[in-house]
C-alpha positions in Angstrom: -6.6 2.4 -14.8 -7.3 -0.9 -16.6 -8.5 -0.6 -20.2 -11.3 -3.0 -20.7 -14.3 -4.1 -18.9 -13.0 -7.7 -19.0 -9.8 -6.6 -17.2 -11.7 -4.7 -14.6 -13.9 -7.8 -14.0 -10.8 -10.0 -13.7 -9.5 -7.5 -11.0 -12.8 -7.7 -9.2 -12.5 -11.5 -9.2 -9.1 -11.2 -7.6 -10.6 -8.9 -4.9 -9.0 -5.7 -6.1 -10.5 -2.4 -4.9 -11.4 -0.1 -7.9 -11.3 3.6 -8.4 -14.6 5.4 -9.1 -13.7 5.9 -12.7 -13.1 2.1 -13.2 -16.5 1.4 -11.4 -18.1 3.9 -13.8 -16.7 2.1 -16.8 -18.1 -1.2 -15.5 -21.5 0.1 -14.7 -21.7 2.1 -17.9 -22.2 5.4 -16.1 -20.3 8.7 -15.5 -17.6 8.9 -12.8 -19.4 11.8 -11.1 -22.5 9.7 -10.9 -20.5 7.0 -9.0 -19.3 9.6 -6.6 -22.6 11.4 -6.1 -25.0 8.4 -6.1 -22.9 5.6 -4.6 -20.1 7.1 -2.5 -21.4 10.4 -1.1 -24.7 9.1 0.5 -24.8 8.4 4.2 -24.4 5.4 4.4 -22.7 5.0 1.0 -24.2 2.5 -1.4 -20.7 1.2 -2.2 -18.3 1.0 0.7 -14.9 2.7 0.1 -11.6 3.4 1.6 -9.0 6.1 1.1 -5.9 5.1 -0.7 -2.8 5.9 1.2 -0.6 8.7 0.0 -1.1 12.0 -1.7 -4.5 12.8 -3.0 -6.5 10.5 -0.7 -8.3 8.9 -3.6 -11.2 6.7 -2.9 -11.2 3.0 -3.7 -14.5 1.0 -4.0 -15.1 -2.3 -2.2 -15.0 -5.1 -4.7 -18.1 -7.0 -3.2 -20.3 -3.9 -3.4 -19.2 -3.2 -7.0 -20.0 -6.8 -7.9 -23.5 -6.5 -6.3 -24.2 -3.3 -8.3 -23.0 -4.9 -11.5 -25.2 -7.9 -10.9 -28.2 -5.5 -10.4 -27.5 -3.8 -13.7 -27.2 -7.1 -15.5 -30.4 -8.7 -14.0 -33.1 -9.4 -16.6 -36.4 -8.2 -15.1 -39.1 -10.9 -15.3 -36.7 -13.7 -14.7 -36.1 -15.2 -11.3 
């Protein structure tokens, strides 16, 4: 897992898929909140895929993560 928010944003810019814990760090929320509120609803608020290999970890779609990040950074009252 990348260390800083800046590194995670650079990975998003490259189109990398992120793990729920990495998404949580970017959004400033808990990992379980990402899973419960964004990945588990039907349909999910953030699209995901299962990583190949043992564990079947979920990876979050970079475009959806970017959109959620933009929503959190939007200043209300501005267009």
